[in-house]
Every structure is written in structure tokens, then in C-alpha cells.
N, C-alpha and C positions, 0 to 999 in steps of 0.2 A: 431527474435526480442529479445528473452530472452537469447540469446547466450552471455555469459559473461566470460571474462578471470577469471580464478580460484581465483585470488587475488582482482578482481574488486568488489565493492560493488554498487549497484544501489539503490538509494533511491527515491521513489515517495512520495511526500509531499505537504503540503500547505505552500508555503513560507510566508504567512501571520500569521501562526500560531507560536507562541513562542515555543511550545513543538517541532514542526517540525524543526525549525531553530536549537534548541538545540540538536536534534537527529543528524542532519548533522554535527554540531560542534564536537560532541563526536566521530562520525565515522571518521571525518577528523583528529582528534587528535591522532588517532591510526592506520589510513591506509591512505597512499597518493593517492590510486586509488579508490576514491569515485566519482561517477557520480551522479547528482541529476536532477530530473525532477519534476516540479509541477504537481499536479494531472491533471490539465486542458491540459498539454502537454503530458500526459501519454498515455497508449494504448487506442485506440478508437474503438476496436472491441471486442465483446463478447468472440471470441476464445482466444485472448490473455489474456483477464481477466480470463478465465476459467483456463489457465495455471498457472496464478498467485494464484488464489483461490485454485487450487489443490496443489501447493507448500505450501500454508499457512495451508492446511487441515482445512479449515473453510467453512462454507456456506456463499454465498455472502451477505445475509441478516445480518449476524453476524458482517460484516465489516462496517456497516452503523451507522452513527450517528442519532439515532432515535429521538433526540431532535431538529434536523435541521428543520426549518420552512417548506421547501419543502417536507421533509419526512412526517411531521405531517399533511400537507394539502393534499398531493397527494398519499401517500403510506400506511400510518398507517391503520391497520385494513383490508388491501387487501392481497390476496394471489396471487402469481405468480408462474409459473413454475421455474425450476432451471435456464433455458435459460432466462426467463423473468428477473430474478434477475441479471444475468450477463449483460443484456441489460441496466438495470437501472444503474449499476456500469459504463458501458461504456459511457452512455449519461449524467451521473450525478455524476462525479467523486468527486465533492465537498461534496458528502454525506459520503465519507470515513472518518472514525472517527480518524484515527492516521496514521502516516507515515508507508509505507511499505519498508522493505529493503530485497534486493535480493543479494545472493552470490552463485554462482555456482547453485547447486540444492536445496539450502536452502533459506528459506524465513521466515520472521518474521514481524508481526505487532507490531510496537513500541508504546505501550500505555503510556510508560514514555521514556525520552531520553536515559536512560541508558540501556533500553531493547535491543539496538543495540549490547551490548556485548554478548548477548545471541545467536547471529548469528553464525552459524558454520564456521569452518575454522580458520586459525590463523590470527593475526593482529588486530582483533577486538574481 
């Protein structure tokens, strides 16, 4: 699933988000090999999310928008195992607070559209 060509960038994002669309635009302006997937069409298993989270070197909870109504109503104040947090990501990808860009073994959460330029490799 996460096998990418060394020059390919894969971006998971919310297409309804202005910041997400701008991140994709920045990536495409510097690299012709950009694939995009909306969060709801992204990975659906905790195993794949674990690989992405490991690449990001983050805890799954850090990736979540804590202001999101679902988070506030159902998750806030509760504790889960690491695997539990991964399942929350897999079943609620709309909670992810920023686009995720992958290239080779590198990954970055793009808090701003220009964060895409911090992704390893050449071309972006």
C-alpha cells in the first residue's frame, strides 16, 4: 500500500479544506508525480495507519483535530491504547487536522501549505 516510486508524492487530505487544496497545489507546482486521496478514501486499517504514524514519528492522538465536534463529544477526556487510537484514525479520518504527505520513507503532516517543501527528496 505504501510502496511509492521515489519521485512520487502521495497526499492524504480533506478536499473541502482550503489549506488541503493549497498544499496539493504547492506540491503539484514543483513535482508532476503527485497523487492525492481524500481522507475518506485513504487507508482503512489500523495496520496501514500505524505505518503512516510511524513515518510521521507522532502519536495518533497528536494527529487529531481536538476542536472537531466528534472529538469533543466522543473522545475528549478518554484514554485509549495505542491500537485504539489507530482504530479511531482508521474509522474517523475526518478527525485528522492537516494533510499528510508521503514520499519514499519520508512523511510530513502539512500544518501549512508550504510545509510540503520540508518533505525529503528532491523536486519539492
